[in-house]
N, C-alpha and C positions, 0 to 999 in steps of 0.2 A: 504493500500500500504506500510505503514511503517513496518507492520509485515512481508511482503514479502521480504523487504530488510534485515530485521533482520534474516530471515530464510536463506537468501543467505550468509550473513556474517558468520553465525554459521557453515555452512558446506563448506565454501570455504577455500581451502588450499593456504596460502600466497606463499609458496615455489613453488607451481605449476604455479602460476601467474608470479612469478619472472622468472622461467625457460622459460615460454612462451615468456615473454618480451625480455629476453636476446637472446634467439634463433632467434626470429623474427627480432630483431635489427641487429643481425649478418647477417642473410639472406638478409634482406632488404638492408643493406649497400653494400653487395657484388653485388646484382642485380643492384643497382643504380650506383655503381662505374664501373661495367662492361659495362653498357649501355653508360655512359659518355665517357669511354675510347674508346668504339666502334665508337662513333660519332667523337671524336678527331682524331682517326686513319684514318677514312674516309676523313676528311677534309685535313689531311696531304697527303694522297695518291692523292687527287684531285689536289694538288699544286705541285706534283712531275713533273718534266720535263720528256718528253719521250713518247713513244708510249703506255705506260701502264697507263697513267694518265686518270682520269675521266672515267674509265671503258671501254676504247677503245683499241683494239689491231688490228694490221695489220697481216693478215693471208696470207701465200704464200705456194706454193708447192716447196719442196726442189729441187735444181738443182744438180744432180749427174752426173756420167759418162754417163749413158744411156740418161739422159736428154740432155746433151751436144751433143751426137751423134744424138739424135732425132731432135734437133734444126737445125742441118745441113741439115736434110731432110725436114724441114718445120714443124716438130711436136714440139710444145712448151708445157711446163707445165702450163696449163690454167684451169680455173674452168668452168665446164659445168653448165647449168641451173639447172639440178637435184641436183648437189652438193651444189650449192648456196641455193637451197630451203631446203635441209636437214639441212644445217647449220643454216638457219633462223628459223627452227622449233625446234632447241635445246632449252630446258627450261632456260638455262643460257644466251641466246642471246636475246637482245632487238630488234636489227635491223642490217641489213647487207647492206653495200654500196660497189659498185664496183669502181675500179680505171679505168678511161678512159685514154688511152695513145694517144699522137699525132702520127698519121700515115703518117706524111709528114715531109719534111726537114725544119729545123728551124736554122736560123743563127742569132746570137746575137752580137751586137757591142756596146762598150761604151768607153769613154775616162776618164782618171784620171790623170790630170796634163799633163805631156809629154808622158804618157803611153796610147797607143791606143790598145785595145784588141778586137779581133773578133774571135768568136769560135762557134762551133756547140752547140746547146742547146737541151734540151728535156723538154717536158711539160706533165703534167698529171692533171686530175681533179677528184674530188669526189663530190657527192651530197652536197649541201651547208650546210645541217644540221650536217655534220660531221666535219666542219671546226671550229677550236678553236680561230678564230679571230672575234672580234666584230666590226661592222660597224655602223656608225650613221644613215646611210640610205642604202637601197638596191642598189641604183645606184652606190655606191662605189665599189661594187663587181658585176659589169656587164660590158659586152663588146659585141660589134656587129661585125660580120665578115666583114660587109661593112663599118665599122667605121675605126678610126685611132688609137685608144688607147686600151691597154690591161692592166688591173690591175694584179699584180703578188704577190703571197705569197711564201716566201722561208723559209726553216727551220732556226731557230735561230742559230743552230750549224754551218751552212754555214758561217754566219757572224763571228762567233767566230774563225773558222778555218782561215778565211782571216786575221782577226786582230792579232791573236796570233801565226799563223803559217806562212802565206805568207807575210803579210805586214811587220812584224817585221824582217824578214830575207832579204827583198828586199829594205828596207829603204823607204817604202811607208807609207803614212799617214794612221793611224787607223781610222775607220769610226764608228760613233754611229748610232743607229737605226733612229734617227730623220734626220740625214744627208742623209742616204741611201734612205729614203723615197722620197726625192726630187731629187734623182739621175736619169737622163734620160738614158734610154736604147733603142737602136734601134733594132727592130726584123724584119727579113725578112723571109717569109714562101714561100715555093715552092712545087708544086705538081699538077698532072693532067693537066699540061700545064698552070697553073695559078701561078702568083707571086704577093705578096702584102707586103707592108711595113707598120709596125705599130710602134707607140711610146709606150713604156711600162714603168711602174713605180712600185716599191715595195710598196705595201699598207699595209703590215703586216708580222708578223713572227709567225711561228707555232712551237710549241713544241711537237705536236702530230704526224705529218706526215713528213717523210723524203723524200721529193720530191719538185719539183717546180710546184706550183699550179696556174692554171688559172680558170676562171669561167667555170662551167660544161656546161652550155648552149652554151657558145662560142666554146668550144672544140668539142662538138657534131656537131655543124654546120660546123666548120672548117674541121673536118674529112670528112664530106660529100663533101666539095668543093675541098679541097687540098689533101685528103688522099685516101686510098684504097677504092674501091667500097664496099668491104666486111669487116665489122668491126670484128676484132678478139675478141674471148672471153677474159674476164679479167684474168690477171695473178696474181693480188693482190686484196684482199678484206679488207675493214675496218669493224670491227665488234664492235658494242656497246654491252657491256656485263654487267651482274650483278654478278660479281665473288666474292663469299665470301665462308665461311666455308660450307654452304649448297649447293653450286653450283660448287664445285671443280671438278665434273665430266666433266666439259668443257675441262679441260686439258687432261683428259683421252680420250675424244672424238677426240681432235686434234691429239693426239698421235696415236690412232687406224687408223685414216684416213691418217696418214703420212703427215700431214700439219706442217708447221713451223710458228713460230711467229717472226716477225721482232722486234729487240730490245733485252732487257735483260730478258730472260725467268725466271731467278732466282728471279727477282723482283716480277713477277706475282705469282710465287710459294710462296714467302714470304708473299705477301698480302693474299693469300688464307690461309696460315698457321696461320697468326696472327688473321684473322677473326675467324678461327676455335677455337683458344685458347680462344678468348674473348667470343665466344658462350659457351664454356665449363665453363668458369668462371660464366657467367650469369646463366647457367643451374644449377651449384652447389648452387649459391645463391638462385635460385628459389626453389630447392629441400629443402634447409634449411627452407625457408619461409613456404613452404607447410607443412613440418613436424611440424613446430611451430603452424601453423593453425590447423592441425589435433590434436595436443596436447591440445590446448585450447578447441577445439570442443569436444573431448572425455571427458575432465574434466567436462565441462558443462553438457554433456549428462549423465555422472555418477551421478552428483548432482541431475539432474532431475529424474533419475531412483530411486535414494535413497529416494527422497521425493515425489514419485508419489502418494502415498496414501493421503498426505496432499493436493496435487494439485487437486485430485479428489474431496476431501471434499470442497475445496474452489470453485471449478467449480459448485458443487451441491448447494453451498450457493449463487450462482449468479455471481461470478467473471467470466469474460470472459477470453478466452485464451490469448488475448492481454494483459490484466491486469496481469495475472499470469506470463507471460513470460517477462514482461517489465523489471524487474531488471536484468535478464540474458542478454536480448538484449541490454540494456544500457551498461552493463559491457563489452560485447564483442565489441560493436560499439566504445565505448570510447577507449578501449585498441587498437583496430586495427588502428584507426585514429591517436592516439598519437604515436604509435610505428612507423608507416610509416612516419609521419611528423618529428619525432625525427631522423629517419634514414636519411631523406633528409637534415635535419639541420647538422647532423654529416658529411655527404658527401660533402655538399657545403662548409663546414668549412675546412675540411681536404684535399679534393681533390686538390685545388689549390697548396698546399704545395707539394703534390706528383707530380703534373704536372710540377711544377718548377724544381724539381729534374730531371725529365725525359727530359725536354726541354734543360737542360745543355748538354745532350748527343746528342740531335738532335734539334738545334736551329730553324729549320723550322717549328716545331710544334707550333700551336696556339690553345689556350684554347677556346673551343666552349662555347656558352652561357649555363649557369647552370639552366636557367629557366625550360627547359624540365624535369629536375630532380624533381622539385616540382610538375609539372603537372603529371608526371608518379606516384609519391608517392600518390597523391590524387586519381588517377584512381585505383591504386592497393588497397588502403585502402577502397575505395567504393566497389570494387569487393569482398574483404574479408568480409566486413560488410554484403553485400547482400547474400553471401553464408552462413555465420553464421546465419543470420536472417532466411533464408529459412529452414535450417536444424533444428534449435531449435524450430521454430514455428510448423514445421511439426511434430516433436516428441511430443510436448505438445498437439497438436490437437489430435494425435493418442491416447495418454494416457487418456486425459480427456473425449473425446467423446466415446471411446470404453468402459471404465470402468464405465461410468455413466449411461449406458443404463440398 
């Protein structure tokens, strides 16, 4: 075995090994940095307020001149069952939920100091899985038509409009979320010859949906009792998406169908663009790593071809293919493992400094755990070792068994 290692050292080009190590370090670092940046960006987008956070968008049909004229005739821009099904089947769509609107009269009243306010209200609901408010128990988000209490979720922006727009100009007290949660609201509903009074309370605030929400099961039953006999098709949909660089066709699909997105469409396009850029960065790093992998593989294959007569003689003397190939397999295995672990070490050391610079521009960014970097480096090193092992052993087996016959 010592002679086999001496044979390898005599024919091995040190500069070829250096070139492989440097190239693979560069490619590995790019792949790991791009992957970590992708994870950090996803965490940032999840914490963004608005309809585009967490991969949820609200889809509507635009209201133009013809839509306005049609609504006067009772024709509204709504989604039919076949349109909802086609949207649900799009590869970028995880799930689709419909907005249910109250089809009866709602009157709300509340008091604030000497101020007594009574006004018409509106209510909507969506399936519970689309709500971004967490409850300690399901009973917190439950109401019965025959009961006396309705839990309500409102957009956080509504509270901000009151505090910084209305209250500040009217000399009224500003309200925090904790105070408004204990604030009693009286609600009276009328329709189909029925009338009922409820007590309501704000139980949460949403950053995802721009509407006043009540439990979906409650509104479905309330529409049957107080509303129109025929439920209108939905005019708004909430869509759970997986929008990234590979699924940007979702925007093209919405544009072709003539649908609109509530909220800032530019934010969604920015998210798609950044995802695409990060995938390009990861792809470039992957290409460099693959080229370095091929460089080492070709170098080893040339060494094996150069010494094939010696390998045939060794095989004839009783050495097995595993024994003959062991020095080469140990070389590539050690090189692959060391290079990827060194790449992970460099990234975990340097990336926090790069992240600190970026977070100055956007303070909302938070560094994700760097542990997956090491896990990914181990998996990639194992993949490279396995591929090198398979190719080298296959070539040695072909040379030794074919020429020794």
